[in-house]
C-alpha positions in Angstrom: -8.1 2.1 -9.4 -9.0 2.0 -5.7 -6.6 0.3 -3.3 -7.5 -1.6 -0.2 -8.3 0.8 2.6 -7.4 -0.7 6.0 -8.8 2.3 7.8 -12.2 1.4 6.5 -11.9 -1.9 8.3 -10.6 -0.4 11.5 -13.1 2.4 12.5 -11.7 2.3 16.1 -8.3 3.4 14.7 -9.1 7.1 15.1 -6.0 8.9 16.2 -6.1 10.5 19.6 -6.6 14.3 19.7 -3.2 14.9 21.1 -1.1 11.8 20.7 2.1 13.4 21.9 0.9 14.3 25.3 -1.6 11.6 26.1 -0.8 10.0 29.5 2.3 12.2 30.0 1.4 12.6 33.6 1.7 8.8 34.2 5.5 9.3 34.0 5.2 11.3 37.2 3.5 8.5 39.1 5.4 7.7 42.2 5.7 3.9 41.9 7.0 3.5 45.5 3.7 5.0 46.8 1.6 2.3 45.0 0.4 -0.9 46.6 1.5 -4.2 44.9 -2.0 -4.5 43.2 -1.9 -0.9 42.1 1.6 -1.3 40.7 0.6 -4.5 38.9 -2.4 -2.6 37.4 -0.2 0.2 36.3 2.3 -2.2 34.6 -0.6 -3.8 32.8 -2.0 -0.4 31.8 1.3 0.8 30.5 1.9 -2.5 28.6 -1.5 -2.2 27.0 -0.8 1.4 26.0 2.6 0.4 24.6 0.9 -2.3 22.4 -1.6 0.3 21.2 1.1 2.7 20.2 3.1 0.0 18.6 0.1 -1.0 16.5 -0.6 2.6 15.5 3.1 3.0 14.5 3.0 -0.2 12.4 -0.3 0.9 10.8 1.1 4.3 9.9 4.3 2.7 8.5 2.0 0.6 6.2 0.0 3.7 5.2 3.2 5.6 4.4 4.5 2.6 2.3 1.2 2.5 0.3 1.3 6.2 -0.2 4.9 6.2 -1.3 4.3 3.3 -3.7 1.3 5.1 -5.2 3.3 8.2 -5.6 6.2 6.3 -7.3 3.6 4.6 -9.6 2.1 8.0 -10.5 5.5 9.6 -11.2 6.9 6.7 -13.2 3.6 5.8 -15.0 4.0 2.2 -13.9 1.0 -0.1 -14.0 0.1 -1.2 -10.4 0.4 -4.9 -9.6 -2.9 -6.6 -8.8 -3.1 -8.2 -5.4 -4.6 -11.7 -5.1 -7.4 -12.3 -2.6 -4.9 -14.4 -0.5 -2.4 -11.4 -0.4 -5.2 -9.1 0.8 -6.2 -11.5 3.5 -2.6 -11.8 4.6 -2.3 -8.0 4.8 -5.5 -7.8 6.8 -4.3 -10.4 9.2 -1.0 -8.7 9.6 -2.6 -5.4 10.4 -5.3 -6.8 12.7 -5.4 -5.1 16.1 -5.8 -8.6 17.7 -2.4 -9.7 16.4 0.2 -9.9 19.2 3.2 -7.7 18.1 5.7 -10.0 19.8 
């Protein structure tokens, strides 16, 4: 049985090459040296980056949960529950990158 693969629906969800160090230098930005417009742009950039990371984290949590459930199913020999089309649509909507996290 093949489970729903959200990664197939989100081709742009490729992980960064080095997620731990991306934009690390931005923490050394001297905010006092920026103009109001530059500081506003930096706030927007950082907020956008935070939303991207938050989405990736939620996506990975979902992937972990699916993997753990499949592992439990395999170890216990349980028959997987079938998902209704409505449940699949709800999961797709919840994992959509357009969804506002807050």
